[in-house]
N, CA and C of each residue as an Amber inpcrd file, in Angstrom:
protein
   270
  10.1380000 -47.3670000  -0.0650000  11.6280000 -48.1030000  -0.3930000
  11.2590000 -48.1410000  -1.7040000  12.8510000 -47.4520000  -2.4180000
  13.3310000 -47.9750000  -3.6330000  14.1410000 -48.9430000  -3.9240000
  13.9630000 -49.2620000  -5.2540000  14.4140000 -50.7000000  -5.9010000
  15.5880000 -50.2000000  -6.3240000  16.5630000 -51.6450000  -7.1360000
  17.7410000 -51.3100000  -7.4820000  18.3220000 -50.4470000  -8.6750000
  16.4660000 -50.2500000  -9.6160000  17.1170000 -49.4290000 -10.7280000
  17.4610000 -47.8540000 -10.0720000  15.8210000 -47.8680000  -9.0850000
  15.8700000 -46.0590000  -8.6500000  17.3870000 -45.6450000  -7.8370000
  18.0080000 -46.6420000  -7.1300000  18.9010000 -46.7920000  -6.1090000
  20.2600000 -46.4790000  -7.1460000  20.4200000 -47.1030000  -8.5070000
  21.5450000 -47.1380000  -9.4130000  21.4060000 -45.7520000  -9.7510000
  20.4260000 -44.8330000 -10.3960000  19.7860000 -44.3020000 -11.2920000
  20.4890000 -42.6960000  -9.7870000  19.8620000 -42.6140000  -8.5480000
  20.6150000 -41.7020000  -7.7210000  22.0350000 -41.5420000  -7.6470000
  22.8550000 -42.9850000  -7.3580000  24.1530000 -43.1760000  -7.6420000
  24.8290000 -42.7580000  -8.7690000  24.6960000 -42.8070000  -9.8600000
  25.1140000 -42.5750000 -10.9020000  24.5880000 -41.1610000 -11.1810000
  23.7160000 -40.1400000 -10.7840000  23.6770000 -38.9760000 -10.8340000
  24.8190000 -38.3180000 -10.0420000  24.5790000 -38.7860000  -8.8080000
  25.3060000 -37.9750000  -7.7840000  26.6970000 -38.4070000  -8.0930000
  27.2420000 -39.0630000  -8.7850000  28.6510000 -39.0750000  -8.9350000
  28.8410000 -38.5330000  -9.7570000  27.9510000 -38.1350000 -10.8710000
  28.5260000 -37.2540000 -12.2320000  27.9520000 -36.1160000 -11.8230000
  27.1810000 -35.4760000 -11.0670000  26.9260000 -34.0940000 -11.1300000
  27.2660000 -33.0240000  -9.4170000  27.3730000 -34.1270000  -8.6870000
  27.2280000 -33.6420000  -7.6640000  26.0600000 -32.7070000  -7.0920000
  24.8260000 -32.8130000  -7.3380000  23.9800000 -32.1490000  -7.0120000
  23.7220000 -31.5150000  -6.0010000  23.1800000 -30.2990000  -5.8010000
  22.6570000 -29.6070000  -4.7020000  21.2560000 -29.9630000  -4.5930000
  20.3620000 -30.6640000  -5.4350000  19.0430000 -31.2320000  -5.4190000
  18.7800000 -32.5860000  -6.1550000  18.4310000 -33.6780000  -6.0560000
  18.4010000 -34.7690000  -6.6340000  16.9000000 -35.3920000  -5.2320000
  15.9690000 -35.7900000  -6.7890000  14.8610000 -36.3510000  -6.5070000
  14.3890000 -37.2110000  -6.9390000  14.7680000 -38.8880000  -7.3890000
  14.2900000 -39.5270000  -8.7320000  12.9960000 -40.3380000  -7.6470000
  12.1300000 -39.8630000  -9.0090000  10.8030000 -40.6340000  -8.2480000
  10.0810000 -41.7520000  -8.8900000   9.2480000 -42.6650000  -8.6940000
   9.3840000 -43.8030000  -9.3250000   7.7070000 -43.5260000  -9.4900000
   6.8790000 -43.2810000 -10.6130000   6.0840000 -43.5340000 -11.1070000
   5.5130000 -44.6480000 -11.9640000   6.0730000 -45.6560000 -11.7840000
   5.8990000 -47.1240000 -12.5150000   4.0140000 -47.1880000 -12.0990000
   3.9310000 -47.0650000 -11.0020000   2.5240000 -47.9450000 -10.5440000
   1.3290000 -47.2050000 -11.1050000   1.6870000 -45.7790000 -11.4360000
   0.6140000 -44.7390000 -12.2600000   0.6680000 -45.4450000 -13.6800000
   1.1850000 -46.0510000 -14.3370000   1.6090000 -46.4390000 -15.3750000
   1.1600000 -48.4180000 -15.4680000   0.7280000 -49.0570000 -14.3080000
   0.6080000 -50.3750000 -14.9290000  -0.4080000 -50.5130000 -15.3430000
  -0.0090000 -51.5490000 -16.0460000  -1.0760000 -51.9010000 -17.8370000
  -0.9020000 -51.4660000 -18.6080000  -0.1630000 -50.2090000 -18.8620000
   0.1560000 -49.3670000 -20.0900000   1.4380000 -49.7370000 -20.7080000
   1.5950000 -49.3300000 -21.4320000   2.4730000 -49.6870000 -22.6940000
   4.0280000 -49.1360000 -22.2480000   4.7520000 -50.4320000 -22.1670000
   6.1880000 -49.6420000 -21.6210000   6.3770000 -50.4370000 -20.3730000
   5.1020000 -51.0210000 -19.5290000   5.0410000 -51.6290000 -18.1080000
   5.6780000 -53.1670000 -18.5550000   6.8050000 -53.4580000 -17.8280000
   7.6430000 -55.0550000 -17.7400000   6.9510000 -55.3860000 -16.8800000
   6.5210000 -54.5990000 -15.6430000   6.0870000 -55.8240000 -14.1590000
   6.8330000 -55.3230000 -13.3910000   8.3810000 -54.8700000 -13.5000000
   9.3870000 -54.8300000 -12.7380000   9.0130000 -53.8520000 -11.6110000
   8.2230000 -52.5250000 -11.6780000   7.8990000 -51.7830000 -10.9350000
   8.4580000 -50.7170000 -10.8520000   9.9140000 -50.6420000 -12.2930000
  10.8720000 -49.8520000 -12.1860000  10.5410000 -49.4690000 -13.4450000
  10.0160000 -48.6910000 -14.0820000   9.7150000 -48.8350000 -15.7190000
   9.3300000 -47.1620000 -16.4060000   9.0040000 -46.5410000 -15.1000000
   8.9400000 -45.0370000 -15.3800000   9.1010000 -44.0870000 -14.5360000
  10.1400000 -43.3330000 -14.7930000  10.9610000 -42.3240000 -13.2540000
  10.4070000 -40.7910000 -13.9510000  10.5770000 -40.0070000 -12.7930000
  10.9570000 -38.5720000 -13.1140000  12.0490000 -38.1120000 -12.4080000
  12.7890000 -37.7990000 -12.8230000  14.2870000 -37.4760000 -11.9110000
  13.6520000 -35.6210000 -11.8060000  14.0290000 -35.0480000 -10.6580000
  14.4240000 -33.7340000 -10.4830000  16.2190000 -32.9780000 -10.0020000
  16.9670000 -32.6280000 -10.7580000  17.9040000 -32.1040000 -10.6160000
  18.7160000 -30.7780000 -10.6880000  19.0900000 -30.7180000  -9.6840000
  19.7980000 -28.9830000 -10.1460000  21.0500000 -29.0660000  -9.7290000
  22.4110000 -28.8870000  -9.9590000  23.4470000 -28.8280000 -10.4480000
  24.3590000 -27.6980000 -10.9100000  25.3180000 -27.5080000 -10.7240000
  26.3680000 -26.3020000 -11.2190000  27.0400000 -26.5410000 -12.6260000
  26.7810000 -28.1400000 -12.7910000  27.1310000 -28.4040000 -13.8990000
  26.5640000 -28.1450000 -14.8790000  25.0470000 -27.8730000 -15.0360000
  23.7180000 -27.0410000 -15.8630000  23.8910000 -25.7370000 -15.8090000
  24.8080000 -25.1550000 -15.3680000  24.9080000 -23.8490000 -15.7200000
  25.3850000 -23.6060000 -17.3200000  24.7450000 -22.7470000 -17.9580000
  24.9170000 -22.0040000 -19.0970000  24.3970000 -23.2070000 -20.1170000
  23.8660000 -24.2920000 -20.0860000  23.4960000 -24.9180000 -20.9310000
  21.7820000 -25.2610000 -20.9740000  21.4160000 -25.3550000 -22.5850000
  19.8190000 -25.6170000 -22.8950000  19.0360000 -26.7650000 -22.1310000
  18.2510000 -26.8890000 -22.2400000  17.3630000 -27.3590000 -21.6450000
  17.8440000 -28.8180000 -22.1380000  17.5870000 -29.1150000 -23.6700000
  18.2120000 -29.9250000 -24.1040000  19.9460000 -30.7180000 -23.5420000
  20.5830000 -29.7460000 -24.0910000  21.8820000 -29.9940000 -23.2520000
  22.1600000 -30.9770000 -21.7930000  21.0400000 -29.9340000 -21.2460000
  20.9340000 -30.5090000 -19.7540000  20.3850000 -32.2530000 -19.6570000
  19.3810000 -32.3980000 -20.4790000  18.8740000 -33.6860000 -20.9840000
  19.7340000 -34.9650000 -21.1950000  20.3210000 -33.6720000 -22.1390000
  21.5860000 -35.0010000 -22.9850000  22.6900000 -35.6040000 -21.9620000
  22.6260000 -34.5840000 -21.1530000  23.9890000 -34.7950000 -19.7310000
  23.3500000 -36.0140000 -18.8840000  22.5250000 -35.7740000 -18.4480000
  21.5840000 -36.4550000 -17.6170000  21.5650000 -38.0630000 -18.3210000
  21.2280000 -37.8010000 -19.3490000  21.0200000 -39.6640000 -20.0730000
  22.1040000 -39.9130000 -20.4910000  23.3330000 -39.5330000 -20.9800000
  24.9250000 -39.5660000 -21.0180000  25.0140000 -40.5110000 -19.1480000
  25.0310000 -40.3590000 -18.3530000  25.5010000 -40.0410000 -17.2550000
  24.7730000 -41.3980000 -16.2250000  23.2520000 -41.9110000 -17.2530000
  22.8280000 -42.8890000 -16.6690000  22.9110000 -44.3130000 -17.5390000
  23.8240000 -43.9080000 -18.7950000  24.1320000 -44.9020000 -19.4300000
  22.6380000 -45.7670000 -20.1280000  22.7010000 -46.9550000 -19.6050000
  21.9290000 -47.8760000 -20.7070000  20.4760000 -48.0770000 -20.1610000
  20.4400000 -47.3020000 -19.1450000  19.2740000 -47.1160000 -18.3850000
  17.8500000 -46.4380000 -19.2460000  18.0460000 -45.3890000 -19.9150000
  16.9440000 -45.0330000 -20.6180000  16.7460000 -45.4290000 -21.6810000
  15.5350000 -46.3880000 -21.6210000  15.4370000 -46.5050000 -23.2160000
  15.4910000 -47.8010000 -23.1890000  16.4680000 -48.5550000 -22.5240000
  16.8490000 -50.0920000 -22.1310000  16.0360000 -50.7780000 -21.1510000
  16.1430000 -50.2030000 -19.8290000  16.1840000 -50.6930000 -18.7830000
  14.6700000 -50.0030000 -18.0550000  14.6380000 -48.6950000 -18.4410000
  13.4720000 -48.3010000 -18.2690000  12.8810000 -47.2350000 -19.6360000
  11.1860000 -47.4360000 -19.2730000  10.5950000 -47.4030000 -20.3930000
  10.9180000 -45.5460000 -20.4670000   9.6760000 -45.2480000 -19.6900000
  10.1520000 -43.6750000 -19.4750000  10.5190000 -43.2280000 -19.0070000
  11.6480000 -41.8970000 -18.6210000  12.1660000 -40.7060000 -18.0680000
  11.9830000 -39.2890000 -18.3530000  11.1530000 -38.6510000 -17.1380000
  11.2490000 -37.4320000 -17.1530000  12.3050000 -36.8380000 -16.0660000
  12.7330000 -35.7010000 -17.0870000  14.0400000 -35.0070000 -16.9760000
  13.8470000 -33.3850000 -16.5480000  13.8510000 -32.8320000 -15.2790000
  13.8160000 -31.8490000 -15.0560000  14.9970000 -31.2400000 -14.1980000
  16.0330000 -31.0740000 -15.0220000  17.3850000 -30.7550000 -14.9050000
  17.7670000 -28.8240000 -14.6620000  18.3310000 -28.3020000 -13.4630000
  18.3190000 -26.9720000 -13.6830000  20.0150000 -26.6340000 -13.1140000
  19.8520000 -25.3800000 -13.5570000  21.7670000 -25.0640000 -12.2010000
  20.7820000 -24.2770000 -11.1690000  21.2920000 -24.4480000 -10.4100000
  21.2930000 -23.6070000  -8.9800000  21.2810000 -22.1180000  -9.1020000
  20.4640000 -21.4010000  -8.7770000  20.2750000 -20.0330000  -8.8210000
  20.7430000 -19.1150000  -8.0170000  21.7760000 -18.1740000  -8.3270000
  22.8700000 -17.7040000  -7.6220000  22.0110000 -16.7420000  -6.8110000
């Protein structure tokens, strides 16, 4: 069962990119007790997203687009976010 932050991330990314693939994985349990673990159970995530909006964009541009779509979540409400963003292959 996903928590409120994970659900918000999924909604924001879906609204922003209309992805052909989206997976938001909560990795927080494997970082329990480490730096950035705030005890919320929602401090570390991996996002895998595929969307046409990423066509022709560099890896850095795609990551910036995802971070912008997520607003204050990265760095403020989530300690660590791994982003794997790509465009669909033709």
